[in-house]
ZAMARGU-4260 file (C-alpha; in steps of 0.2 Angstrom, whole numbers, plus 5000, padded with zeros to 4 digits):
<rodrens>
0) 5136/4925/4898 | 5117/4928/4898 | 5109/4937/4912 | 5098/4922/4916 | 5113/4910/4917
5) 5122/4923/4929 | 5106/4924/4940 | 5105/4905/4941 | 5123/4903/4946 | 5121/4917/4960
10) 5106/4908/4966 | 5114/4892/4968 | 5129/4900/4977 | 5117/4909/4989 | 5108/4892/4993
15) 5124/4883/4996 | 5131/4897/5008 | 5114/4898/5017 | 5114/4879/5020 | 5132/4879/5026
20) 5128/4893/5039 | 5113/4884/5045 | 5123/4868/5047 | 5137/4876/5056 | 5125/4884/5068
25) 5115/4868/5072 | 5121/4860/5088 | 5132/4844/5086 | 5132/4829/5098 | 5148/4829/5107
30) 5158/4813/5105 | 5169/4805/5118 | 5188/4806/5116 | 5199/4791/5110 | 5195/4778/5096
35) 5183/4768/5106 | 5173/4783/5111 | 5172/4789/5093 | 5164/4773/5086 | 5147/4774/5077
40) 5133/4765/5086 | 5127/4748/5079 | 5110/4748/5071 | 5098/4733/5073 | 5098/4728/5055
45) 5117/4726/5055 | 5126/4709/5054 | 5136/4713/5070 | 5121/4717/5081 | 5118/4708/5097
50) 5110/4691/5096 | 5117/4687/5078 | 5128/4672/5074 | 5142/4671/5062 | 5150/4656/5054
55) 5163/4652/5041 | 5178/4642/5035 | 5196/4645/5030 | 5206/4634/5018 | 5225/4636/5015
60) 5236/4626/5002 | 5254/4629/4998 | 5261/4617/4986 | 5278/4616/4976 | 5289/4605/4966
65) 5306/4606/4958 | 5310/4604/4939 | 5317/4588/4931 | 5335/4596/4931 | 5345/4596/4947
70) 5344/4612/4957 | 5361/4619/4961 | 5364/4625/4979 | 5379/4632/4988 | 5385/4615/4995
75) 5377/4603/4983 | 5362/4598/4972 | 5344/4595/4974 | 5338/4581/4962 | 5320/4581/4968
80) 5309/4591/4979 | 5291/4592/4981 | 5279/4595/4996 | 5263/4604/5002 | 5255/4611/5017
85) 5236/4610/5019 | 5225/4618/5032 | 5206/4618/5034 | 5196/4625/5048 | 5178/4630/5052
90) 5172/4642/5065 | 5157/4650/5073 | 5152/4663/5085 | 5138/4672/5094 | 5137/4691/5097
95) 5134/4693/5116 | 5133/4712/5113 | 5134/4724/5099 | 5151/4721/5089 | 5157/4708/5101
100) 5157/4689/5097 | 5162/4674/5107 | 5166/4658/5097 | 5178/4644/5093 | 5188/4637/5078
105) 5192/4619/5075 | 5204/4614/5061 | 5216/4601/5054 | 5233/4603/5046 | 5244/4592/5036
110) 5262/4594/5029 | 5271/4583/5017 | 5289/4584/5010 | 5300/4573/4999 | 5318/4579/4995
115) 5332/4570/4986 | 5349/4579/4988 | 5368/4578/4989 | 5380/4588/4999 | 5399/4591/4996
120) 5399/4579/4981 | 5417/4582/4977 | 5423/4579/4995 | 5412/4568/5005 | 5398/4564/4992
125) 5384/4563/5004 | 5368/4558/4996 | 5352/4556/5005 | 5333/4556/5002 | 5322/4563/5016
130) 5303/4561/5018 | 5292/4570/5031 | 5274/4569/5035 | 5264/4577/5049 | 5246/4580/5055
135) 5239/4592/5067 | 5222/4595/5076 | 5218/4611/5085 | 5204/4620/5094 | 5204/4639/5096
140) 5192/4649/5107 | 5191/4667/5102 | 5184/4684/5107 | 5181/4695/5092 | 5178/4714/5094
145) 5172/4724/5078 | 5176/4742/5077 | 5163/4753/5068 | 5176/4767/5064 | 5166/4772/5048
150) 5148/4776/5047 | 5145/4761/5035 | 5137/4744/5036 | 5150/4738/5023 | 5167/4740/5031
155) 5172/4736/5048 | 5189/4734/5057 | 5190/4721/5070 | 5202/4713/5083 | 5202/4694/5087
160) 5210/4688/5103 | 5212/4669/5103 | 5219/4654/5113 | 5225/4639/5102 | 5227/4621/5109
165) 5235/4610/5096 | 5241/4592/5095 | 5252/4586/5081 | 5262/4571/5077 | 5274/4567/5062
170) 5286/4555/5055 | 5302/4558/5045 | 5313/4545/5036 | 5330/4547/5029 | 5339/4535/5017
175) 5357/4536/5011 | 5356/4520/5001 | 5363/4509/5015 | 5354/4514/5031 | 5336/4520/5034
180) 5332/4530/5049 | 5315/4535/5055 | 5311/4548/5068 | 5294/4551/5076 | 5288/4567/5085
185) 5272/4571/5094 | 5268/4586/5105 | 5257/4599/5111 | 5257/4618/5107 | 5248/4632/5115
190) 5246/4649/5107 | 5240/4666/5112 | 5237/4678/5099 | 5230/4696/5095 | 5225/4697/5077
195) 5218/4714/5070 | 5210/4714/5053 | 5197/4720/5041 | 5179/4714/5037 | 5171/4719/5020
200) 5153/4714/5017 | 5152/4708/4999 | 5134/4703/5000 | 5120/4706/5013 | 5126/4694/5025
205) 5142/4687/5018 | 5159/4695/5022 | 5177/4693/5016 | 5189/4695/5031 | 5208/4696/5032
210) 5219/4698/5047 | 5237/4698/5052 | 5246/4692/5067 | 5252/4706/5078 | 5256/4699/5095
215) 5259/4680/5099 | 5264/4669/5113 | 5269/4651/5108 | 5273/4637/5120 | 5277/4619/5114
220) 5281/4603/5122 | 5288/4589/5110 | 5294/4571/5111 | 5306/4564/5098 | 5309/4546/5095
225) 5322/4539/5084 | 5320/4521/5078 | 5307/4518/5091 | 5318/4524/5105 | 5315/4540/5114
230) 5329/4552/5111 | 5324/4569/5117 | 5311/4580/5124 | 5310/4598/5119 | 5301/4613/5126
235) 5302/4631/5120 | 5293/4647/5121 | 5292/4661/5108 | 5285/4679/5111 | 5282/4689/5095
240) 5278/4708/5096 | 5279/4712/5078 | 5268/4711/5063 | 5269/4694/5054 | 5265/4697/5036
245) 5268/4678/5033 | 5253/4674/5044 | 5239/4683/5034 | 5223/4674/5036 | 5208/4675/5023
250) 5191/4669/5027 | 5173/4670/5021 | 5160/4674/5035 | 5142/4672/5035 | 5131/4681/5047
255) 5113/4676/5052
</rodrens>
């Protein structure tokens, strides 16, 4: 190796060591303990700054159908099966302070199913065709806290605390070839949930967000009518303290 090259390498090493020593000796601002005390401050040009708005929409569609051939199950066959679940919602919020937004969601959901099946064909030969259709409307106020864990304007963690009020009604019909039975149900559902998630800014003011249900309290009151006569009233409560991977939520959010 030439003398000039060695001298250049030594010089770069000396500069790096000197810079490291001066950086180590410089006083550093002390951060508070805990996660919330270690968050980076929100700057004025960030999307989650106080006084900004956010709005967005969420669409969900799950659709399926069976093949032409019968599907064998343990106790019989399914000749036809098709259905879908569709949910659409819009939401908006206002940042009352840095990284904290208050807002609400409104949405509509619809579920449809049509199943033609037989059970115990060799013994009882029970054949039936069932149809089900339900509609639901809900309002969901929420409080959304963004956590600036990284010194970045692109990636944020957040937690959304929400209360959902939903009204739904549905009708199901079963036909065994001789008798047709119709059942109607309608009721109210109240949900309280905590949903942590991740927000990624894909453009200057447009973000992609995903969240998962962590804790939830669900209370429902339902009235069931069979052939236009009230048969039963059902109420139940569900408390969930585990991560629900089946409740993943994906949204596009615009800040302004």
